[in-house]
PALOBA-89594 format. One line per field, with one value per atom (N, C-alpha, C): chain; y, x, z; atom name; residue in three letters. Coordinates in steps of 0.1 Angstrom, whole numbers, plus 5000, padded with zeros to 4 digits. Last residue first. Layout:
lumke: c(A | ...)
y: c(Y | ...)
x: c(X | ...)
z: c(Z | ...)
lumse: c(CA | ...)
dodo: c(ala | ...)
//
This chain:
lumke: c(A | A | A | A | A | A | A | A | A | A | A | A | A | A | A | A | A | A | A | A | A | A | A | A | A | A | A | A | A | A | A | A | A | A | A | A | A | A | A | A | A | A | A | A | A | A | A | A | A | A | A | A | A | A | A | A | A | A | A | A | A | A | A | A | A | A | A | A | A | A | A | A | A | A | A | A | A | A | A | A | A | A | A | A | A | A | A | A | A | A | A | A | A | A | A | A | A | A | A | A | A | A | A | A | A | A | A | A | A | A | A | A | A | A | A | A | A | A | A | A | A | A | A | A | A | A | A | A | A | A | A | A | A | A | A | A | A | A | A | A | A | A | A | A | A | A | A | A | A | A | A | A | A | A | A | A | A | A | A | A | A | A | A | A | A | A | A | A | A | A | A | A | A | A | A | A | A | A | A | A | A | A | A | A | A | A | A | A | A | A | A | A | A | A | A | A | A | A | A | A | A | A | A | A | A | A | A | A | A | A | A | A | A | A | A | A | A | A | A | A | A | A | A | A | A | A | A | A | A | A | A | A | A | A | A | A | A | A | A | A | A | A | A | A | A | A | A | A | A | A | A | A | A | A | A | A | A | A | A | A | A | A | A | A | A | A | A | A | A | A | A | A | A)
y: c(9745 | 9745 | 9737 | 9738 | 9751 | 9752 | 9713 | 9714 | 9727 | 9720 | 9710 | 9711 | 9738 | 9743 | 9733 | 9720 | 9730 | 9736 | 9703 | 9698 | 9708 | 9722 | 9715 | 9709 | 9731 | 9740 | 9732 | 9716 | 9714 | 9722 | 9722 | 9708 | 9706 | 9750 | 9745 | 9731 | 9756 | 9756 | 9750 | 9777 | 9765 | 9767 | 9792 | 9790 | 9778 | 9799 | 9785 | 9782 | 9825 | 9823 | 9809 | 9820 | 9827 | 9824 | 9805 | 9800 | 9806 | 9824 | 9811 | 9805 | 9845 | 9848 | 9834 | 9832 | 9836 | 9839 | 9829 | 9817 | 9821 | 9856 | 9847 | 9834 | 9864 | 9871 | 9862 | 9848 | 9846 | 9853 | 9858 | 9844 | 9842 | 9885 | 9882 | 9868 | 9882 | 9888 | 9885 | 9855 | 9864 | 9869 | 9835 | 9848 | 9859 | 9809 | 9816 | 9829 | 9796 | 9790 | 9796 | 9801 | 9800 | 9792 | 9782 | 9793 | 9790 | 9774 | 9769 | 9781 | 9764 | 9774 | 9767 | 9761 | 9756 | 9767 | 9755 | 9765 | 9757 | 9747 | 9744 | 9756 | 9769 | 9756 | 9755 | 9795 | 9785 | 9771 | 9800 | 9807 | 9796 | 9786 | 9785 | 9791 | 9800 | 9797 | 9796 | 9797 | 9797 | 9792 | 9813 | 9807 | 9808 | 9811 | 9814 | 9807 | 9830 | 9818 | 9821 | 9844 | 9845 | 9831 | 9861 | 9849 | 9850 | 9882 | 9881 | 9869 | 9868 | 9876 | 9873 | 9868 | 9865 | 9874 | 9850 | 9861 | 9858 | 9828 | 9840 | 9852 | 9804 | 9803 | 9816 | 9809 | 9807 | 9808 | 9824 | 9820 | 9819 | 9821 | 9822 | 9817 | 9841 | 9828 | 9830 | 9856 | 9857 | 9843 | 9864 | 9860 | 9862 | 9866 | 9873 | 9870 | 9852 | 9852 | 9858 | 9863 | 9862 | 9862 | 9846 | 9855 | 9853 | 9843 | 9841 | 9851 | 9825 | 9837 | 9834 | 9811 | 9809 | 9823 | 9799 | 9812 | 9809 | 9780 | 9779 | 9792 | 9768 | 9779 | 9778 | 9735 | 9746 | 9756 | 9714 | 9725 | 9737 | 9696 | 9693 | 9704 | 9706 | 9694 | 9691 | 9741 | 9728 | 9718 | 9773 | 9762 | 9749 | 9799 | 9789 | 9779 | 9829 | 9821 | 9811 | 9844 | 9839 | 9830 | 9871 | 9860 | 9856 | 9886 | 9884 | 9872 | 9890 | 9895 | 9893 | 9897 | 9892 | 9898 | 9890 | 9901 | 9894 | 9883 | 9879 | 9891 | 9875 | 9884 | 9879 | 9856 | 9857 | 9867 | 9856 | 9861 | 9862)
x: c(6446 | 6456 | 6468 | 6429 | 6435 | 6447 | 6420 | 6428 | 6436 | 6405 | 6415 | 6425 | 6386 | 6396 | 6408 | 6371 | 6378 | 6389 | 6361 | 6369 | 6377 | 6346 | 6357 | 6366 | 6325 | 6336 | 6348 | 6304 | 6316 | 6328 | 6282 | 6286 | 6299 | 6278 | 6283 | 6288 | 6289 | 6279 | 6285 | 6305 | 6306 | 6296 | 6307 | 6294 | 6295 | 6331 | 6327 | 6314 | 6334 | 6335 | 6329 | 6333 | 6322 | 6322 | 6357 | 6345 | 6333 | 6376 | 6375 | 6362 | 6373 | 6370 | 6368 | 6381 | 6367 | 6363 | 6408 | 6400 | 6385 | 6417 | 6418 | 6409 | 6412 | 6405 | 6405 | 6431 | 6416 | 6408 | 6455 | 6451 | 6436 | 6454 | 6454 | 6450 | 6456 | 6443 | 6443 | 6469 | 6471 | 6458 | 6466 | 6468 | 6470 | 6440 | 6453 | 6454 | 6419 | 6426 | 6439 | 6400 | 6415 | 6422 | 6370 | 6377 | 6393 | 6345 | 6359 | 6368 | 6312 | 6321 | 6335 | 6284 | 6297 | 6306 | 6249 | 6260 | 6273 | 6219 | 6231 | 6240 | 6191 | 6197 | 6209 | 6182 | 6172 | 6178 | 6209 | 6197 | 6187 | 6238 | 6228 | 6215 | 6269 | 6256 | 6246 | 6302 | 6293 | 6280 | 6329 | 6316 | 6308 | 6365 | 6353 | 6341 | 6391 | 6384 | 6373 | 6420 | 6409 | 6404 | 6435 | 6433 | 6420 | 6458 | 6445 | 6445 | 6477 | 6476 | 6462 | 6494 | 6482 | 6482 | 6517 | 6514 | 6501 | 6522 | 6519 | 6516 | 6525 | 6520 | 6517 | 6530 | 6542 | 6537 | 6499 | 6512 | 6523 | 6464 | 6476 | 6488 | 6443 | 6450 | 6463 | 6412 | 6425 | 6431 | 6392 | 6394 | 6408 | 6368 | 6380 | 6381 | 6356 | 6356 | 6369 | 6338 | 6351 | 6349 | 6311 | 6316 | 6330 | 6286 | 6300 | 6304 | 6257 | 6262 | 6276 | 6238 | 6249 | 6254 | 6207 | 6215 | 6225 | 6195 | 6201 | 6209 | 6166 | 6176 | 6182 | 6162 | 6158 | 6170 | 6171 | 6164 | 6160 | 6186 | 6172 | 6164 | 6211 | 6208 | 6193 | 6205 | 6210 | 6206 | 6215 | 6205 | 6212 | 6226 | 6229 | 6217 | 6238 | 6227 | 6230 | 6260 | 6258 | 6245 | 6274 | 6264 | 6263 | 6298 | 6291 | 6281 | 6308 | 6316 | 6309 | 6301 | 6296 | 6304 | 6321 | 6317 | 6313 | 6324 | 6321 | 6317 | 6345 | 6336 | 6334 | 6348 | 6349 | 6340 | 6368 | 6355 | 6357)
z: c(1385 | 1395 | 1390 | 1363 | 1364 | 1374 | 1370 | 1358 | 1358 | 1393 | 1394 | 1382 | 1381 | 1390 | 1392 | 1366 | 1359 | 1368 | 1386 | 1376 | 1369 | 1401 | 1408 | 1397 | 1383 | 1388 | 1393 | 1375 | 1368 | 1373 | 1391 | 1390 | 1383 | 1387 | 1400 | 1399 | 1352 | 1363 | 1376 | 1329 | 1338 | 1350 | 1305 | 1312 | 1321 | 1295 | 1292 | 1299 | 1305 | 1291 | 1286 | 1333 | 1326 | 1311 | 1337 | 1341 | 1334 | 1327 | 1321 | 1324 | 1345 | 1331 | 1324 | 1369 | 1367 | 1353 | 1362 | 1365 | 1363 | 1360 | 1349 | 1350 | 1387 | 1376 | 1363 | 1400 | 1402 | 1391 | 1389 | 1387 | 1389 | 1399 | 1384 | 1381 | 1427 | 1420 | 1405 | 1444 | 1432 | 1426 | 1461 | 1467 | 1456 | 1456 | 1452 | 1461 | 1469 | 1457 | 1454 | 1491 | 1492 | 1481 | 1484 | 1489 | 1488 | 1465 | 1466 | 1470 | 1462 | 1469 | 1470 | 1443 | 1446 | 1451 | 1445 | 1446 | 1449 | 1426 | 1434 | 1435 | 1421 | 1421 | 1430 | 1416 | 1419 | 1420 | 1396 | 1401 | 1403 | 1407 | 1397 | 1403 | 1414 | 1419 | 1407 | 1424 | 1413 | 1418 | 1438 | 1441 | 1428 | 1445 | 1436 | 1442 | 1462 | 1457 | 1448 | 1476 | 1467 | 1463 | 1504 | 1495 | 1487 | 1519 | 1513 | 1504 | 1547 | 1534 | 1528 | 1578 | 1570 | 1558 | 1599 | 1589 | 1582 | 1613 | 1620 | 1612 | 1597 | 1611 | 1618 | 1570 | 1580 | 1594 | 1566 | 1560 | 1570 | 1564 | 1573 | 1565 | 1545 | 1546 | 1554 | 1542 | 1547 | 1548 | 1513 | 1527 | 1531 | 1489 | 1494 | 1509 | 1459 | 1474 | 1479 | 1432 | 1437 | 1453 | 1414 | 1425 | 1428 | 1390 | 1394 | 1404 | 1382 | 1387 | 1393 | 1356 | 1365 | 1369 | 1345 | 1348 | 1359 | 1320 | 1333 | 1334 | 1303 | 1305 | 1319 | 1289 | 1298 | 1299 | 1274 | 1267 | 1276 | 1286 | 1287 | 1280 | 1283 | 1275 | 1275 | 1287 | 1291 | 1281 | 1276 | 1275 | 1279 | 1298 | 1287 | 1287 | 1310 | 1308 | 1296 | 1335 | 1321 | 1321 | 1353 | 1351 | 1337 | 1376 | 1363 | 1364 | 1400 | 1389 | 1376 | 1434 | 1421 | 1410 | 1461 | 1452 | 1438 | 1496 | 1482 | 1474 | 1524 | 1516 | 1502 | 1553 | 1539 | 1533 | 1582 | 1576 | 1561)
lumse: c(N | CA | C | N | CA | C | N | CA | C | N | CA | C | N | CA | C | N | CA | C | N | CA | C | N | CA | C | N | CA | C | N | CA | C | N | CA | C | N | CA | C | N | CA | C | N | CA | C | N | CA | C | N | CA | C | N | CA | C | N | CA | C | N | CA | C | N | CA | C | N | CA | C | N | CA | C | N | CA | C | N | CA | C | N | CA | C | N | CA | C | N | CA | C | N | CA | C | N | CA | C | N | CA | C | N | CA | C | N | CA | C | N | CA | C | N | CA | C | N | CA | C | N | CA | C | N | CA | C | N | CA | C | N | CA | C | N | CA | C | N | CA | C | N | CA | C | N | CA | C | N | CA | C | N | CA | C | N | CA | C | N | CA | C | N | CA | C | N | CA | C | N | CA | C | N | CA | C | N | CA | C | N | CA | C | N | CA | C | N | CA | C | N | CA | C | N | CA | C | N | CA | C | N | CA | C | N | CA | C | N | CA | C | N | CA | C | N | CA | C | N | CA | C | N | CA | C | N | CA | C | N | CA | C | N | CA | C | N | CA | C | N | CA | C | N | CA | C | N | CA | C | N | CA | C | N | CA | C | N | CA | C | N | CA | C | N | CA | C | N | CA | C | N | CA | C | N | CA | C | N | CA | C | N | CA | C | N | CA | C | N | CA | C | N | CA | C | N | CA | C | N | CA | C | N | CA | C | N | CA | C | N | CA | C | N | CA | C)
dodo: c(leu | leu | leu | trp | trp | trp | asp | asp | asp | asp | asp | asp | val | val | val | val | val | val | asp | asp | asp | arg | arg | arg | val | val | val | gly | gly | gly | ala | ala | ala | pro | pro | pro | gly | gly | gly | val | val | val | thr | thr | thr | asn | asn | asn | arg | arg | arg | lys | lys | lys | leu | leu | leu | leu | leu | leu | ala | ala | ala | leu | leu | leu | leu | leu | leu | gly | gly | gly | asp | asp | asp | ile | ile | ile | arg | arg | arg | asp | asp | asp | pro | pro | pro | ser | ser | ser | val | val | val | thr | thr | thr | leu | leu | leu | asp | asp | asp | pro | pro | pro | leu | leu | leu | val | val | val | ala | ala | ala | thr | thr | thr | glu | glu | glu | gly | gly | gly | gly | gly | gly | ala | ala | ala | glu | glu | glu | arg | arg | arg | val | val | val | lys | lys | lys | val | val | val | gly | gly | gly | tyr | tyr | tyr | ser | ser | ser | glu | glu | glu | cys | cys | cys | ala | ala | ala | leu | leu | leu | his | his | his | gly | gly | gly | ala | ala | ala | val | val | val | glu | glu | glu | met | met | met | glu | glu | glu | gly | gly | gly | ile | ile | ile | leu | leu | leu | val | val | val | phe | phe | phe | tyr | tyr | tyr | glu | glu | glu | phe | phe | phe | arg | arg | arg | his | his | his | gln | gln | gln | arg | arg | arg | gly | gly | gly | asp | asp | asp | glu | glu | glu | gly | gly | gly | ser | ser | ser | ala | ala | ala | thr | thr | thr | arg | arg | arg | ala | ala | ala | gly | gly | gly | val | val | val | met | met | met | met | met | met | glu | glu | glu | arg | arg | arg | met | met | met | arg | arg | arg)
//
């Protein structure tokens, strides 16, 4: 079972001149390790108000790493369409 916690929101003007509001969440779940142990895992969710949502669970077991990723996403006002590319570079 995955829990989520909103960590912030940013609004930016798109190329079309419209305002876009992006909401950022940390996802908290459990990841199986070595077949019989479980540890807390973290992922991200980015949602555009009234639009798309991107969900990327189980990216890391480090709270510091997921905090850094979410700070990067918020600082650069990354929307759902760009999250996968940013995460691929971050990994």
